[in-house]
C-alpha positions, 0 to 999 in steps of 0.5 A: 620678707615683706608682708602687705596688710590690706585694710579694706572697706568691705561692701556688705554681702557684695563679693564682686565689689570686694574682689574689685576693691582688693584688686585695685588695692593690690595693683597699687601696692608694692609687690610682697611675699604675702598679702593679708586680708581682713576677716570675711573680706568678701562679705563682711562679718555675716553671722547669718550667711545665705545659701547664695552668700556661701556659694559666692564664698567659693568664687572668692576662694577661686579668686584668691587661688588665681590671684596667688598664682598670678602674683606668685605670692600667698594670700590669706583671708577668711570666708564663711565656708560650708562643709559637711552640713556645718558652717565655719569661719575659715581662714585660707592661705593660698599658694603661688601654685594656686592651691590651698597652702593652709586653712584654719577654722576660727576657734573662738566664736564671738557669742556676743555677736551671735556667731556661735549660733550659726558657725562651728568652732575649729579645734586645731591650731594651725602654723604655716611656713611662708618664705621660711617664716612660721606663721600662726593663723588666728582670727579676730576674737581669738586675740582675747585668748592668749593660752590658745596662741601661746608660742611653743617654739613652733612659730615666728609670727602671728596673723590676726585677721579681724572685723574689730569694731571701733567701739573696742579698738583700744583693746585691739591695739593693746592685745596685739602688742601684748601677744607680741611681747609675751610670745617674743614674735612679730604680730600682724593685725589686719582689720577692716574699716567702714560700716558693715551691718550697721557696725562702725569699723576704724581700721587701725591695722598694725604690726608689732615686732618681737619687742612690742614696738609698732613697726607699721600702723594705719589710720581709718582709711582703706589702703595697704601697709607694707611691713618688712622683717627678718626672721633671724632678728626674732631668733636672735632676740629670743636667744639674747633674752630667753624669757620663753624658757621661764614660761609656766608649764601647763596643758593647753588641752586634753590632747596634749596629754598624749 
């Protein structure tokens, strides 16, 4: 399977400009089975989205659906999304049929940046299967909470879509590697670059294999990073070195008691 990580310099609150940037990036990249965009790829990390911004997010989702159909490949990206009087940081995965294959609402909201003052937290973990590979969907700040992303034998890889600032980029790389090692899975971290709302971002999108080895890594420039992997290789490593079998038992939530 081939995944294209699309590291974008996001134009602040300019959906049309960002769609154009992604279009150009995809057109110059190798075809892939899955394209992954950064968190809030169409607007930037906007903790106070206007009604106009939320309306434009719908156009961005339409673009994702239409482009997935044209490319015949899923696209993953998060958008600020209004529904039932609430706003969510929602990760959409669109299908080759132009439909919504899966959606995940960010569970851990970034209170330090005020995200929790406007957005509502999601409650459910979401795993989506693409080309026979099971992907756990996660967004940015979720990376700091390993219990929520712990593998229960239900996924093969994790997608982390982020707007992770340059000031804390060492934590980004270290935590992504840790998630790969502790869960014996592939981990894909897709970050943005450039300046957004006066915050500096330096990219550093990366992919780690099930052993914690970096198999692809980017600098601070916009661009696409293709990563190919074989899900059977992950399964074989888990069979050979079954550390997962020795993991501690505990409940992730009250719901797990049922």
